[in-house]
C-alpha positions as CSV (number, residue, x, y, z in Angstrom):
1,M,-66.5,49.9,258.2
2,G,-63.6,51.7,256.6
3,L,-62.4,51.0,253.1
4,I,-59.2,49.4,254.3
5,Y,-61.2,46.5,255.6
6,K,-62.9,45.9,252.2
7,L,-59.7,45.7,250.2
8,S,-59.6,41.9,250.4
9,D,-63.1,41.6,249.1
10,I,-62.5,44.2,246.4
11,L,-59.5,42.2,245.2
12,T,-61.4,38.9,245.3
13,K,-64.4,40.3,243.4
14,S,-62.1,41.9,240.8
15,R,-60.1,38.7,240.2
16,E,-63.4,36.8,239.8
17,E,-64.7,39.3,237.3
18,Y,-61.4,39.3,235.4
19,E,-61.4,35.5,235.2
20,K,-65.1,35.4,234.2
21,I,-64.4,37.8,231.3
22,L,-61.5,35.7,230.1
23,R,-63.6,32.6,230.1
24,T,-66.5,34.2,228.2
25,K,-66.5,33.3,224.6
26,E,-67.8,36.3,222.8
27,A,-67.4,37.8,219.4
28,P,-64.9,40.7,219.3
29,A,-66.3,43.9,220.6
30,F,-64.3,46.1,218.3
31,S,-64.1,46.2,214.5
32,L,-61.4,47.8,212.3
33,V,-62.7,51.0,210.7
34,K,-59.7,52.2,208.8
35,S,-56.0,52.4,208.5
36,V,-54.3,55.8,208.7
37,G,-50.8,55.7,207.1
38,E,-48.6,52.7,206.7
39,N,-47.9,51.6,210.3
40,K,-50.2,48.7,211.1
41,N,-48.5,48.0,214.5
42,S,-50.2,51.0,216.3
43,R,-53.8,51.2,217.2
44,L,-56.4,53.7,218.4
45,Y,-59.4,52.1,220.1
46,Y,-62.6,54.0,220.6
47,G,-64.7,52.2,223.3
48,D,-64.5,50.4,226.6
49,N,-60.9,49.6,227.7
50,G,-61.9,46.4,229.4
51,A,-63.5,45.0,226.2
52,C,-60.5,46.3,224.3
53,M,-58.0,44.4,226.4
54,R,-60.2,41.3,226.3
55,D,-60.3,41.4,222.5
56,M,-56.5,41.8,222.3
57,L,-55.9,38.9,224.7
58,A,-58.5,36.7,223.0
59,A,-56.9,37.3,219.6
60,G,-53.6,36.1,220.9
61,D,-51.5,38.8,219.3
62,F,-50.8,41.1,222.3
63,A,-50.3,38.8,225.3
64,E,-46.9,39.8,226.9
65,K,-46.2,42.3,224.1
66,F,-46.1,45.6,225.8
67,K,-42.8,47.0,227.1
68,L,-44.6,49.9,228.8
69,I,-48.1,50.5,230.0
70,Y,-48.8,54.0,231.3
71,I,-52.3,54.8,232.5
72,D,-53.8,58.1,233.8
73,P,-57.1,56.8,235.1
74,P,-59.8,58.8,236.9
75,F,-58.5,59.7,240.3
76,N,-61.7,59.1,242.3
77,S,-61.9,62.8,242.8
78,K,-65.7,62.8,242.8
79,A,-65.8,65.6,240.3
80,N,-66.6,65.9,236.6
81,Y,-64.3,67.4,234.0
82,D,-64.9,69.5,230.9
83,A,-63.0,69.8,227.6
84,V,-62.9,73.0,225.7
85,I,-64.1,72.8,222.1
86,N,-63.1,75.5,219.7
87,V,-65.4,76.4,216.7
88,N,-64.2,78.8,214.0
89,L,-67.1,80.9,212.8
90,E,-66.7,83.0,209.7
91,A,-67.9,86.6,210.1
92,D,-69.4,88.7,207.4
93,D,-66.0,90.3,206.6
94,G,-64.5,86.8,206.0
95,K,-62.5,86.8,209.2
96,K,-62.6,83.8,211.6
97,N,-64.1,84.2,215.0
98,K,-63.2,81.5,217.5
99,V,-66.0,80.4,219.8
100,S,-65.2,78.1,222.8
101,L,-67.7,75.6,224.1
102,R,-67.3,73.6,227.3
103,H,-68.3,69.9,226.9
104,R,-68.2,67.1,229.5
105,A,-65.0,65.1,229.0
106,Y,-65.5,62.4,231.6
107,E,-67.1,61.8,235.0
108,D,-65.0,60.8,238.0
109,S,-67.8,60.1,240.4
110,W,-68.4,56.6,241.9
111,D,-71.1,55.1,244.1
112,G,-70.5,54.1,247.7
113,D,-67.2,54.5,249.5
114,S,-64.8,54.2,246.5
115,A,-65.1,50.4,246.4
116,E,-66.7,50.5,242.9
117,Y,-63.8,52.7,241.7
118,L,-61.1,50.3,243.0
119,E,-62.9,47.2,241.6
120,M,-63.1,48.8,238.2
121,L,-59.4,49.6,238.3
122,A,-58.3,46.3,239.7
123,V,-60.1,44.3,237.0
124,R,-58.2,46.3,234.4
125,L,-54.9,45.9,236.2
126,F,-55.2,42.2,235.9
127,F,-55.6,42.5,232.1
128,M,-52.6,44.8,231.9
129,K,-50.4,42.3,233.7
130,D,-51.3,39.8,231.0
131,L,-50.4,42.3,228.3
132,L,-47.0,43.3,229.8
133,K,-43.8,41.7,228.6
134,E,-41.6,39.8,231.1
135,D,-39.2,42.8,231.2
136,G,-42.0,45.4,230.9
137,T,-43.1,48.1,233.4
138,I,-46.5,49.6,234.3
139,W,-46.8,53.3,235.4
140,V,-50.0,54.3,237.1
141,H,-50.6,58.0,237.4
142,L,-52.7,59.1,240.4
143,D,-53.0,61.8,243.1
144,W,-53.8,62.0,246.8
145,H,-57.4,60.7,246.5
146,S,-56.6,57.0,246.1
147,S,-52.9,56.4,245.4
148,H,-52.5,54.7,248.8
149,Y,-55.3,52.2,248.2
150,V,-54.2,51.5,244.6
151,K,-50.6,50.8,245.8
152,L,-52.0,48.1,248.0
153,L,-53.9,46.6,245.1
154,M,-50.8,46.7,242.9
155,D,-48.7,45.0,245.6
156,E,-51.1,42.1,245.4
157,I,-51.6,42.0,241.6
158,F,-48.0,42.7,240.5
159,G,-46.2,41.6,243.6
160,E,-44.8,43.7,246.4
161,E,-41.4,42.6,245.4
162,N,-41.8,44.1,241.9
163,F,-42.4,47.6,243.2
164,I,-39.8,49.9,241.5
165,N,-40.7,53.6,242.3
166,E,-43.2,56.1,243.6
167,I,-42.5,59.0,241.3
168,I,-43.6,62.4,242.6
169,W,-44.4,64.9,239.8
170,Q,-44.5,68.4,241.2
171,Y,-45.8,71.3,239.2
172,K,-47.1,74.9,239.5
173,S,-50.7,75.7,238.8
174,G,-53.4,78.1,240.0
175,G,-55.5,77.5,243.1
176,S,-54.7,77.1,246.8
177,S,-56.5,77.0,250.1
178,N,-56.2,78.5,253.6
179,R,-57.3,75.1,255.0
180,H,-54.4,73.0,253.7
181,F,-51.0,73.4,252.0
182,A,-51.5,73.7,248.2
183,R,-51.7,70.3,246.6
184,K,-49.3,70.6,243.7
185,H,-48.0,67.1,243.0
186,D,-49.2,63.8,241.5
187,T,-48.0,60.3,242.2
188,I,-46.9,57.7,239.6
189,L,-46.6,54.2,240.9
190,V,-44.1,52.1,238.9
191,Y,-44.0,48.3,239.0
192,G,-42.3,45.6,237.0
193,K,-43.9,42.4,235.9
194,T,-40.9,40.5,237.0
195,K,-37.4,41.3,238.5
196,K,-36.1,41.4,234.9
197,Y,-37.7,44.7,234.1
198,Y,-36.1,47.2,231.7
199,I,-35.4,50.7,232.8
200,D,-32.8,53.3,231.7
201,I,-32.4,55.9,234.4
202,P,-31.3,59.3,232.9
203,K,-28.8,61.7,234.5
204,E,-29.7,65.0,236.1
205,K,-27.7,67.9,237.5
206,S,-26.9,67.9,241.2
207,Y,-25.5,71.3,242.3
208,N,-22.6,71.5,244.7
209,R,-23.1,73.2,248.1
210,G,-22.7,76.9,247.5
211,Y,-22.5,76.2,243.8
212,K,-18.7,76.0,244.2
213,A,-16.3,73.4,242.8
214,Y,-15.4,70.5,245.1
215,K,-12.3,69.5,243.2
216,F,-12.5,65.9,244.5
217,K,-10.3,63.4,242.8
218,D,-12.0,61.3,240.1
219,V,-15.2,63.3,240.3
220,Q,-16.2,64.9,237.1
221,E,-17.7,68.4,237.7
222,Y,-19.4,70.9,235.3
223,E,-20.2,74.5,235.4
224,D,-23.2,76.5,234.1
225,E,-24.7,79.9,234.8
226,L,-25.7,78.9,238.3
227,G,-22.5,77.3,239.3
228,W,-20.8,73.9,239.7
229,Y,-22.6,70.6,239.6
230,T,-22.1,66.8,239.0
231,L,-24.3,64.4,237.0
232,V,-26.2,61.8,239.1
233,N,-28.9,59.3,238.4
234,M,-32.3,61.1,238.3
235,K,-34.2,61.2,241.6
236,D,-37.8,60.2,242.1
237,V,-39.1,63.8,242.4
238,W,-39.7,65.4,239.0
239,T,-40.3,69.1,238.5
240,L,-42.0,69.6,235.2
241,D,-44.5,72.3,234.0
242,M,-48.1,71.4,233.5
243,V,-49.7,72.2,230.1
244,G,-50.2,75.9,230.6
245,R,-53.0,78.0,229.1
246,T,-50.7,79.5,226.5
247,S,-48.8,76.3,225.7
248,S,-48.8,75.2,222.0
249,E,-49.6,71.6,223.3
250,R,-52.9,72.7,224.9
251,N,-55.9,71.1,223.2
252,G,-58.6,71.9,225.7
253,Y,-58.9,68.4,227.1
254,A,-59.4,68.2,230.8
255,T,-56.5,66.9,232.8
256,Q,-54.2,66.8,229.8
257,K,-50.7,65.7,230.7
258,P,-47.5,67.4,229.2
259,E,-45.5,65.7,226.5
260,S,-42.4,66.3,228.5
261,L,-43.6,64.0,231.3
262,L,-44.6,61.2,228.9
263,R,-41.3,61.7,227.0
264,R,-39.3,61.1,230.1
265,I,-41.3,57.9,230.9
266,V,-41.2,56.5,227.4
267,L,-37.4,57.0,227.1
268,A,-36.8,55.5,230.5
269,A,-39.0,52.4,230.0
270,T,-38.6,51.5,226.3
271,E,-36.3,51.3,223.4
272,E,-37.0,52.3,219.8
273,G,-39.5,49.8,218.2
274,D,-41.1,48.8,221.5
275,L,-44.8,48.7,222.1
276,C,-46.4,51.2,224.5
277,G,-50.0,51.2,225.8
278,D,-52.4,53.6,227.5
279,F,-55.9,52.4,228.2
280,F,-57.2,55.6,229.7
281,S,-55.7,57.7,226.9
282,G,-57.6,61.0,227.1
283,S,-56.5,63.1,224.2
284,G,-53.7,60.8,223.1
285,T,-50.5,62.3,224.7
286,L,-48.8,58.9,225.2
287,A,-49.6,57.8,221.6
288,K,-48.3,61.0,220.1
289,T,-45.1,61.0,222.3
290,A,-44.4,57.3,221.7
291,A,-44.8,57.6,217.9
292,A,-42.5,60.7,217.8
293,L,-39.8,58.6,219.5
294,G,-40.1,55.7,217.2
295,R,-42.3,53.4,219.3
296,D,-45.6,51.7,218.5
297,F,-48.7,52.4,220.6
298,V,-52.1,51.0,221.5
299,V,-54.4,53.4,223.2
300,C,-58.0,53.3,224.2
301,D,-60.7,55.7,225.6
302,K,-64.5,55.6,225.5
303,G,-65.0,59.4,225.6
304,K,-66.4,61.0,222.4
305,I,-64.4,64.1,222.9
306,S,-61.3,62.0,223.7
307,F,-61.8,60.2,220.4
308,A,-62.2,63.5,218.4
309,K,-59.1,65.1,219.9
310,S,-57.0,61.9,219.7
311,Y,-57.9,61.1,216.2
312,E,-57.2,64.6,214.9
313,R,-54.0,64.9,217.0
314,L,-52.6,61.6,215.8
315,K,-53.8,61.8,212.2
316,G,-52.4,65.3,211.7
317,N,-49.0,64.6,213.1
318,G,-46.0,63.4,211.1
319,F,-44.5,61.9,214.2
320,K,-41.0,63.1,213.4
321,E,-38.6,63.9,216.1
322,D,-34.9,63.2,216.6
323,G,-34.9,61.3,213.3
324,C,-37.6,58.9,214.4
325,S,-40.8,58.4,212.5
326,K,-43.7,56.1,213.3
327,G,-46.5,57.7,211.5
328,G,-49.8,55.8,211.1
329,F,-52.2,53.7,213.1
330,Q,-55.3,51.6,212.8
331,L,-58.7,52.8,214.1
332,F,-60.8,50.2,215.9
333,V,-64.3,51.2,217.2
334,D,-66.6,49.4,219.7
335,K,-69.5,48.0,217.7
336,S,-72.0,49.1,220.3
337,I,-71.1,52.8,219.8
338,E,-73.3,55.0,217.6
339,M,-70.5,56.7,215.7
340,S,-72.5,59.6,214.3
341,K,-75.6,61.7,214.9
342,A,-75.0,63.8,211.8
343,K,-76.6,63.9,208.4
344,V,-74.5,65.2,205.5
345,D,-75.6,66.3,202.0
346,W,-72.6,66.1,199.6
347,S,-71.8,65.6,196.0
348,A,-68.8,64.2,194.1
349,K,-67.7,64.4,190.5
350,V,-64.8,62.4,188.9
351,L,-62.9,64.1,186.1
352,R,-59.9,63.0,184.0
353,N,-57.1,65.5,183.6
354,I,-56.3,65.1,179.9
355,E,-53.0,66.8,180.2
356,D,-51.4,64.3,182.6
357,D,-54.1,61.6,182.3
358,E,-54.8,61.6,186.1
359,I,-58.1,61.2,187.8
360,Q,-59.4,64.2,189.7
361,V,-62.2,64.3,192.2
362,E,-64.3,67.3,193.0
363,T,-66.2,67.0,196.3
364,Q,-68.5,69.5,197.9
365,I,-70.3,69.4,201.3
366,N,-73.6,71.1,200.7
367,A,-75.1,70.8,204.2
368,Y,-74.3,69.3,207.6
369,E,-77.1,68.6,210.1
370,L,-76.9,67.2,213.6
371,K,-79.9,64.9,214.2
372,A,-79.1,65.2,217.9
373,Y,-76.4,66.8,220.0
374,E,-74.7,65.8,223.1
375,E,-76.4,66.7,226.4
376,E,-73.0,67.1,228.0
377,I,-72.5,70.6,226.6
378,D,-72.2,73.0,229.5
379,K,-75.4,74.8,230.3
380,R,-73.6,78.1,230.2
381,D,-72.7,77.5,226.6
382,L,-75.8,75.6,225.5
383,Q,-77.5,78.6,223.9
384,T,-74.4,79.4,221.9
385,A,-74.1,75.7,220.9
386,E,-77.7,75.5,219.8
387,K,-77.3,78.6,217.6
388,I,-74.2,77.1,215.9
389,I,-75.9,73.8,215.4
390,K,-79.0,75.5,213.9
391,D,-77.4,78.3,211.9
392,N,-73.9,77.1,211.0
393,P,-73.4,73.4,211.7
394,I,-70.8,73.0,209.0
395,S,-68.4,75.0,211.1
396,L,-68.4,72.1,213.6
397,I,-66.5,70.0,211.0
398,Q,-63.0,69.4,212.3
399,N,-61.6,67.2,209.6
400,W,-62.9,65.7,206.3
401,E,-61.3,63.7,203.5
402,I,-62.2,61.5,200.6
403,D,-60.9,58.2,199.3
404,V,-61.3,57.0,195.7
405,E,-61.5,53.4,194.7
406,P,-61.8,52.2,191.1
407,L,-64.5,49.6,190.6
408,E,-64.3,46.6,188.3
409,E,-66.9,48.2,186.0
410,D,-64.9,50.5,183.7
411,Q,-65.1,54.3,184.3
412,H,-66.8,53.8,187.7
413,F,-65.4,54.7,191.1
414,K,-66.4,54.4,194.7
415,I,-66.0,57.7,196.6
416,R,-65.8,57.4,200.4
417,L,-66.3,60.5,202.5
418,E,-65.2,60.7,206.1
419,I,-66.2,63.6,208.4
420,L,-65.2,64.1,212.0
421,D,-66.7,67.0,213.9
422,V,-65.6,68.7,217.2
423,L,-68.3,66.9,219.1
424,G,-66.9,63.5,218.1
425,N,-69.4,62.6,215.4
426,Y,-67.6,60.4,212.9
427,T,-69.6,60.0,209.7
428,I,-68.7,57.7,206.8
429,E,-70.7,57.7,203.5
430,E,-70.0,56.2,200.1
431,K,-71.2,57.0,196.6
432,N,-70.6,55.2,193.3
433,V,-69.7,57.8,190.7
434,E,-69.2,57.5,186.9
435,L,-66.4,59.3,185.1
């Protein structure tokens, strides 16, 4: 039996699962780990997106709050995807030598005939509908593998009457076949929650035939180096470059989407101050773009490498662009996740600077040891990775920082050390230190 005949059952099972989850009274799956910066309206969730959305709806703070939900879920491609991790090793002459390791980013393989994939996605689409504002829109990024089936599911979940667009994003990239025309486009399905959806269609150039001036009455024409054109509402075929190998955006995450694409979506679907969401967030492109444009964000992914790249990318960015600034977010972590497989030997000393009467903290990381390492490291790079982990594990540290908290007992302080390594191990340790 073909999959088309199973769509009704898939939808029924998904709705039942969604309603069962909503009825279940469970303690929150996520806990707040820390706040980065001053903005408490944006969040980075590390863990299962279904549990994340259930937590948000159960708390009552996020129902019908999202102006935009964009998701770039697995495509049901029946393939696995790697992320490239860069490790800077110091040579004997003091120079840095960059070593690249391939690590499993996520699996896109599903049992059976894709029914499991569609059920997974449909359950989450029901949650997303609850999270959308009345005038909000949802953008679902797919390709040729399953977009036709997902569109049918969305017609049922969001309403066929609330379909807005099927955006075609075309791009250039390597790879082609003699058996079919080169597949160089993705599909983005756009639906409103209601007919009251907000959208701001930008203008684009439409060149005149022969690039010559028409000189029609009451038609505003412009000229550039190619010739004459008018400005029209943007069409549903977008030509934007992918994240190229030499792009400054490139962070090594598999299937990373360009900021130019997300920027166009965020500007079209939201206004400054609105809330944007991405529950298959990868390396955090939606979050970074939304914040740069003065929007709040909630993003979630369960991948360890996704977390490592997103946290570093968001934490290290000032989010300033076009005068907008939305720096900061809260980090929530699934309680079932073992955050770190690392052991750190470190020391801290608190000193008082007599000259300006300020407290200074001297911290030193003496050793960093991985108790276990991820099996997802590509076999071709496993020997190199094992050597680094054995001989120079401290080079894996991507980011580390300390926080100082005065204690009630005079001259005593609590020193909190946080370490994030390139494999996604997030280690938090504390020491009480006397001045």
